[in-house]
N, CA, C and O atoms as a Maestro MAE file, in Angstrom:
{
 s_m_m2io_version
 :::
 2.0.0
}

f_m_ct {
 s_m_title
 :::
 protein
 m_atom[180] {
  # First column is atom index #
  i_m_mmod_type
  r_m_x_coord
  r_m_y_coord
  r_m_z_coord
  i_m_residue_number
  s_m_chain_name
  s_m_pdb_residue_name
  s_m_pdb_atom_name
  i_m_atomic_number
  :::
  1 25 0.843 -1.173 0.000 1 A "UNK " " N  " 7
  2 3 0.000 0.000 0.000 1 A "UNK " " CA " 6
  3 2 0.887 1.234 0.000 1 A "UNK " " C  " 6
  4 15 1.447 1.589 1.037 1 A "UNK " " O  " 8
  5 25 1.020 1.872 -1.109 2 A "UNK " " N  " 7
  6 3 1.892 3.036 -1.154 2 A "UNK " " CA " 6
  7 2 1.196 4.316 -0.715 2 A "UNK " " C  " 6
  8 15 1.859 5.341 -0.559 2 A "UNK " " O  " 8
  9 25 -0.116 4.291 -0.510 3 A "UNK " " N  " 7
  10 3 -0.831 5.479 -0.041 3 A "UNK " " CA " 6
  11 2 -0.741 5.651 1.470 3 A "UNK " " C  " 6
  12 15 -1.065 6.717 1.995 3 A "UNK " " O  " 8
  13 25 -0.297 4.595 2.181 4 A "UNK " " N  " 7
  14 3 -0.195 4.668 3.635 4 A "UNK " " CA " 6
  15 2 1.249 4.437 4.047 4 A "UNK " " C  " 6
  16 15 1.848 3.415 3.711 4 A "UNK " " O  " 8
  17 25 1.803 5.400 4.781 5 A "UNK " " N  " 7
  18 3 3.151 5.288 5.333 5 A "UNK " " CA " 6
  19 2 3.016 4.588 6.680 5 A "UNK " " C  " 6
  20 15 2.610 5.209 7.662 5 A "UNK " " O  " 8
  21 25 3.355 3.288 6.734 6 A "UNK " " N  " 7
  22 3 3.159 2.506 7.949 6 A "UNK " " CA " 6
  23 2 4.155 2.859 9.046 6 A "UNK " " C  " 6
  24 15 3.922 2.532 10.210 6 A "UNK " " O  " 8
  25 25 5.252 3.515 8.707 7 A "UNK " " N  " 7
  26 3 6.218 3.929 9.720 7 A "UNK " " CA " 6
  27 2 5.670 5.085 10.547 7 A "UNK " " C  " 6
  28 15 5.745 5.065 11.776 7 A "UNK " " O  " 8
  29 25 5.117 6.099 9.869 8 A "UNK " " N  " 7
  30 3 4.607 7.294 10.549 8 A "UNK " " CA " 6
  31 2 3.086 7.343 10.617 8 A "UNK " " C  " 6
  32 15 2.531 8.271 11.206 8 A "UNK " " O  " 8
  33 25 2.395 6.361 10.026 9 A "UNK " " N  " 7
  34 3 0.941 6.291 9.965 9 A "UNK " " CA " 6
  35 2 0.345 7.561 9.364 9 A "UNK " " C  " 6
  36 15 -0.526 8.203 9.951 9 A "UNK " " O  " 8
  37 25 0.845 7.906 8.165 10 A "UNK " " N  " 7
  38 3 0.334 9.042 7.399 10 A "UNK " " CA " 6
  39 2 -0.305 8.498 6.128 10 A "UNK " " C  " 6
  40 15 0.300 7.683 5.432 10 A "UNK " " O  " 8
  41 25 -1.516 8.937 5.819 11 A "UNK " " N  " 7
  42 3 -2.262 8.504 4.641 11 A "UNK " " CA " 6
  43 2 -2.198 9.615 3.611 11 A "UNK " " C  " 6
  44 15 -2.544 10.756 3.919 11 A "UNK " " O  " 8
  45 25 -1.760 9.309 2.386 12 A "UNK " " N  " 7
  46 3 -1.700 10.285 1.303 12 A "UNK " " CA " 6
  47 2 -2.980 10.169 0.480 12 A "UNK " " C  " 6
  48 15 -3.242 9.144 -0.149 12 A "UNK " " O  " 8
  49 25 -3.775 11.248 0.498 13 A "UNK " " N  " 7
  50 3 -5.089 11.252 -0.148 13 A "UNK " " CA " 6
  51 2 -5.015 12.060 -1.432 13 A "UNK " " C  " 6
  52 15 -4.546 13.198 -1.426 13 A "UNK " " O  " 8
  53 25 -5.480 11.475 -2.538 14 A "UNK " " N  " 7
  54 3 -5.483 12.165 -3.822 14 A "UNK " " CA " 6
  55 2 -6.887 12.280 -4.407 14 A "UNK " " C  " 6
  56 15 -7.044 12.560 -5.595 14 A "UNK " " O  " 8
  57 25 -7.899 12.067 -3.585 15 A "UNK " " N  " 7
  58 3 -9.284 12.166 -4.039 15 A "UNK " " CA " 6
  59 2 -10.043 13.042 -3.059 15 A "UNK " " C  " 6
  60 15 -9.614 13.232 -1.921 15 A "UNK " " O  " 8
  61 25 -11.160 13.567 -3.499 16 A "UNK " " N  " 7
  62 3 -11.990 14.392 -2.621 16 A "UNK " " CA " 6
  63 2 -13.456 14.075 -2.857 16 A "UNK " " C  " 6
  64 15 -13.846 13.679 -3.955 16 A "UNK " " O  " 8
  65 25 -14.260 14.249 -1.829 17 A "UNK " " N  " 7
  66 3 -15.700 14.036 -1.921 17 A "UNK " " CA " 6
  67 2 -16.378 15.396 -1.988 17 A "UNK " " C  " 6
  68 15 -16.147 16.255 -1.137 17 A "UNK " " O  " 8
  69 25 -17.211 15.587 -2.998 18 A "UNK " " N  " 7
  70 3 -17.889 16.868 -3.192 18 A "UNK " " CA " 6
  71 2 -19.389 16.641 -3.353 18 A "UNK " " C  " 6
  72 15 -19.810 15.579 -3.812 18 A "UNK " " O  " 8
  73 25 -20.199 17.632 -2.977 19 A "UNK " " N  " 7
  74 3 -21.645 17.495 -3.175 19 A "UNK " " CA " 6
  75 2 -22.000 17.545 -4.661 19 A "UNK " " C  " 6
  76 15 -21.376 18.276 -5.430 19 A "UNK " " O  " 8
  77 25 -22.991 16.775 -5.052 20 A "UNK " " N  " 7
  78 3 -23.478 16.788 -6.434 20 A "UNK " " CA " 6
  79 2 -24.998 16.620 -6.388 20 A "UNK " " C  " 6
  80 15 -25.546 16.298 -5.334 20 A "UNK " " O  " 8
  81 25 -25.686 16.832 -7.508 21 A "UNK " " N  " 7
  82 3 -27.152 16.729 -7.513 21 A "UNK " " CA " 6
  83 2 -27.684 15.374 -7.034 21 A "UNK " " C  " 6
  84 15 -28.759 15.317 -6.437 21 A "UNK " " O  " 8
  85 25 -26.958 14.295 -7.281 22 A "UNK " " N  " 7
  86 3 -27.423 12.969 -6.882 22 A "UNK " " CA " 6
  87 2 -26.883 12.515 -5.538 22 A "UNK " " C  " 6
  88 15 -27.087 11.362 -5.158 22 A "UNK " " O  " 8
  89 25 -26.207 13.378 -4.814 23 A "UNK " " N  " 7
  90 3 -25.590 13.011 -3.536 23 A "UNK " " CA " 6
  91 2 -24.107 13.344 -3.580 23 A "UNK " " C  " 6
  92 15 -23.683 14.191 -4.367 23 A "UNK " " O  " 8
  93 25 -23.331 12.695 -2.755 24 A "UNK " " N  " 7
  94 3 -21.893 12.957 -2.729 24 A "UNK " " CA " 6
  95 2 -21.198 12.234 -3.876 24 A "UNK " " C  " 6
  96 15 -21.564 11.112 -4.227 24 A "UNK " " O  " 8
  97 25 -20.190 12.888 -4.461 25 A "UNK " " N  " 7
  98 3 -19.429 12.291 -5.558 25 A "UNK " " CA " 6
  99 2 -17.952 12.270 -5.184 25 A "UNK " " C  " 6
  100 15 -17.435 13.239 -4.629 25 A "UNK " " O  " 8
  101 25 -17.278 11.175 -5.484 26 A "UNK " " N  " 7
  102 3 -15.851 11.021 -5.230 26 A "UNK " " CA " 6
  103 2 -15.113 11.391 -6.505 26 A "UNK " " C  " 6
  104 15 -15.333 10.773 -7.546 26 A "UNK " " O  " 8
  105 25 -14.231 12.402 -6.442 27 A "UNK " " N  " 7
  106 3 -13.549 12.898 -7.634 27 A "UNK " " CA " 6
  107 2 -12.048 12.975 -7.396 27 A "UNK " " C  " 6
  108 15 -11.592 13.047 -6.255 27 A "UNK " " O  " 8
  109 25 -11.281 12.959 -8.489 28 A "UNK " " N  " 7
  110 3 -9.843 13.193 -8.396 28 A "UNK " " CA " 6
  111 2 -9.601 14.651 -8.059 28 A "UNK " " C  " 6
  112 15 -10.420 15.513 -8.378 28 A "UNK " " O  " 8
  113 25 -8.467 14.928 -7.411 29 A "UNK " " N  " 7
  114 3 -8.107 16.315 -7.156 29 A "UNK " " CA " 6
  115 2 -7.556 16.916 -8.436 29 A "UNK " " C  " 6
  116 15 -7.189 16.188 -9.359 29 A "UNK " " O  " 8
  117 25 -7.497 18.234 -8.498 30 A "UNK " " N  " 7
  118 3 -6.958 18.907 -9.674 30 A "UNK " " CA " 6
  119 2 -5.442 18.739 -9.690 30 A "UNK " " C  " 6
  120 15 -4.776 18.965 -8.679 30 A "UNK " " O  " 8
  121 25 -4.912 18.350 -10.818 31 A "UNK " " N  " 7
  122 3 -3.470 18.145 -10.916 31 A "UNK " " CA " 6
  123 2 -3.040 16.961 -10.079 31 A "UNK " " C  " 6
  124 15 -3.764 15.972 -9.970 31 A "UNK " " O  " 8
  125 25 -1.871 17.059 -9.490 32 A "UNK " " N  " 7
  126 3 -1.365 15.973 -8.651 32 A "UNK " " CA " 6
  127 2 -1.382 16.376 -7.184 32 A "UNK " " C  " 6
  128 15 -0.542 15.930 -6.403 32 A "UNK " " O  " 8
  129 25 -2.334 17.215 -6.812 33 A "UNK " " N  " 7
  130 3 -2.447 17.676 -5.437 33 A "UNK " " CA " 6
  131 2 -2.725 16.495 -4.513 33 A "UNK " " C  " 6
  132 15 -3.613 15.685 -4.779 33 A "UNK " " O  " 8
  133 25 -1.973 16.405 -3.445 34 A "UNK " " N  " 7
  134 3 -2.171 15.336 -2.470 34 A "UNK " " CA " 6
  135 2 -2.171 15.937 -1.076 34 A "UNK " " C  " 6
  136 15 -1.453 16.897 -0.797 34 A "UNK " " O  " 8
  137 25 -2.990 15.355 -0.203 35 A "UNK " " N  " 7
  138 3 -3.008 15.774 1.198 35 A "UNK " " CA " 6
  139 2 -2.444 14.642 2.030 35 A "UNK " " C  " 6
  140 15 -2.710 13.472 1.754 35 A "UNK " " O  " 8
  141 25 -1.672 14.978 3.042 36 A "UNK " " N  " 7
  142 3 -1.140 13.982 3.967 36 A "UNK " " CA " 6
  143 2 -1.947 14.059 5.254 36 A "UNK " " C  " 6
  144 15 -1.955 15.084 5.937 36 A "UNK " " O  " 8
  145 25 -2.632 12.954 5.578 37 A "UNK " " N  " 7
  146 3 -3.552 12.918 6.712 37 A "UNK " " CA " 6
  147 2 -3.061 11.892 7.727 37 A "UNK " " C  " 6
  148 15 -2.814 10.741 7.366 37 A "UNK " " O  " 8
  149 25 -2.913 12.291 9.003 38 A "UNK " " N  " 7
  150 3 -2.531 11.308 10.023 38 A "UNK " " CA " 6
  151 2 -3.638 10.276 10.208 38 A "UNK " " C  " 6
  152 15 -4.816 10.630 10.264 38 A "UNK " " O  " 8
  153 25 -3.268 9.021 10.304 39 A "UNK " " N  " 7
  154 3 -4.243 7.952 10.493 39 A "UNK " " CA " 6
  155 2 -4.533 7.794 11.980 39 A "UNK " " C  " 6
  156 15 -3.610 7.758 12.794 39 A "UNK " " O  " 8
  157 25 -5.801 7.701 12.334 40 A "UNK " " N  " 7
  158 3 -6.179 7.535 13.735 40 A "UNK " " CA " 6
  159 2 -6.277 6.063 14.114 40 A "UNK " " C  " 6
  160 15 -6.409 5.730 15.292 40 A "UNK " " O  " 8
  161 25 -6.211 5.185 13.124 41 A "UNK " " N  " 7
  162 3 -6.325 3.748 13.389 41 A "UNK " " CA " 6
  163 2 -4.967 3.085 13.243 41 A "UNK " " C  " 6
  164 15 -4.371 3.096 12.166 41 A "UNK " " O  " 8
  165 25 -4.491 2.515 14.321 42 A "UNK " " N  " 7
  166 3 -3.236 1.763 14.289 42 A "UNK " " CA " 6
  167 2 -3.537 0.363 14.803 42 A "UNK " " C  " 6
  168 15 -4.308 0.201 15.749 42 A "UNK " " O  " 8
  169 25 -2.941 -0.634 14.195 43 A "UNK " " N  " 7
  170 3 -3.226 -2.001 14.645 43 A "UNK " " CA " 6
  171 2 -2.699 -2.239 16.063 43 A "UNK " " C  " 6
  172 15 -1.687 -1.663 16.462 43 A "UNK " " O  " 8
  173 25 -3.392 -3.088 16.810 44 A "UNK " " N  " 7
  174 3 -2.933 -3.457 18.150 44 A "UNK " " CA " 6
  175 2 -1.697 -4.337 18.026 44 A "UNK " " C  " 6
  176 15 -1.577 -5.129 17.091 44 A "UNK " " O  " 8
  177 25 -0.807 -4.194 18.950 45 A "UNK " " N  " 7
  178 3 0.430 -5.006 18.907 45 A "UNK " " CA " 6
  179 2 0.373 -6.120 19.900 45 A "UNK " " C  " 6
  180 15 1.319 -6.901 20.006 45 A "UNK " " O  " 8
  :::
 }
 m_bond[179] {
  # First column is bond index #
  i_m_from
  i_m_to
  i_m_order
  :::
  1 1 2 1
  2 2 3 1
  3 3 4 2
  4 3 5 1
  5 5 6 1
  6 6 7 1
  7 7 8 2
  8 7 9 1
  9 9 10 1
  10 10 11 1
  11 11 12 2
  12 11 13 1
  13 13 14 1
  14 14 15 1
  15 15 16 2
  16 15 17 1
  17 17 18 1
  18 18 19 1
  19 19 20 2
  20 19 21 1
  21 21 22 1
  22 22 23 1
  23 23 24 2
  24 23 25 1
  25 25 26 1
  26 26 27 1
  27 27 28 2
  28 27 29 1
  29 29 30 1
  30 30 31 1
  31 31 32 2
  32 31 33 1
  33 33 34 1
  34 34 35 1
  35 35 36 2
  36 35 37 1
  37 37 38 1
  38 38 39 1
  39 39 40 2
  40 39 41 1
  41 41 42 1
  42 42 43 1
  43 43 44 2
  44 43 45 1
  45 45 46 1
  46 46 47 1
  47 47 48 2
  48 47 49 1
  49 49 50 1
  50 50 51 1
  51 51 52 2
  52 51 53 1
  53 53 54 1
  54 54 55 1
  55 55 56 2
  56 55 57 1
  57 57 58 1
  58 58 59 1
  59 59 60 2
  60 59 61 1
  61 61 62 1
  62 62 63 1
  63 63 64 2
  64 63 65 1
  65 65 66 1
  66 66 67 1
  67 67 68 2
  68 67 69 1
  69 69 70 1
  70 70 71 1
  71 71 72 2
  72 71 73 1
  73 73 74 1
  74 74 75 1
  75 75 76 2
  76 75 77 1
  77 77 78 1
  78 78 79 1
  79 79 80 2
  80 79 81 1
  81 81 82 1
  82 82 83 1
  83 83 84 2
  84 83 85 1
  85 85 86 1
  86 86 87 1
  87 87 88 2
  88 87 89 1
  89 89 90 1
  90 90 91 1
  91 91 92 2
  92 91 93 1
  93 93 94 1
  94 94 95 1
  95 95 96 2
  96 95 97 1
  97 97 98 1
  98 98 99 1
  99 99 100 2
  100 99 101 1
  101 101 102 1
  102 102 103 1
  103 103 104 2
  104 103 105 1
  105 105 106 1
  106 106 107 1
  107 107 108 2
  108 107 109 1
  109 109 110 1
  110 110 111 1
  111 111 112 2
  112 111 113 1
  113 113 114 1
  114 114 115 1
  115 115 116 2
  116 115 117 1
  117 117 118 1
  118 118 119 1
  119 119 120 2
  120 119 121 1
  121 121 122 1
  122 122 123 1
  123 123 124 2
  124 123 125 1
  125 125 126 1
  126 126 127 1
  127 127 128 2
  128 127 129 1
  129 129 130 1
  130 130 131 1
  131 131 132 2
  132 131 133 1
  133 133 134 1
  134 134 135 1
  135 135 136 2
  136 135 137 1
  137 137 138 1
  138 138 139 1
  139 139 140 2
  140 139 141 1
  141 141 142 1
  142 142 143 1
  143 143 144 2
  144 143 145 1
  145 145 146 1
  146 146 147 1
  147 147 148 2
  148 147 149 1
  149 149 150 1
  150 150 151 1
  151 151 152 2
  152 151 153 1
  153 153 154 1
  154 154 155 1
  155 155 156 2
  156 155 157 1
  157 157 158 1
  158 158 159 1
  159 159 160 2
  160 159 161 1
  161 161 162 1
  162 162 163 1
  163 163 164 2
  164 163 165 1
  165 165 166 1
  166 166 167 1
  167 167 168 2
  168 167 169 1
  169 169 170 1
  170 170 171 1
  171 171 172 2
  172 171 173 1
  173 173 174 1
  174 174 175 1
  175 175 176 2
  176 175 177 1
  177 177 178 1
  178 178 179 1
  179 179 180 2
  :::
 }
}
């Protein structure tokens, strides 16, 4: 999984959810914009 950095538990997100007439729509971001989001879920050891 290259979108999740398991060492630092950071998730790289390249999609966004936006409102649309039929409900929420999942879309790509413009260009190669990526957000780095800390993951709140870590596996138990």
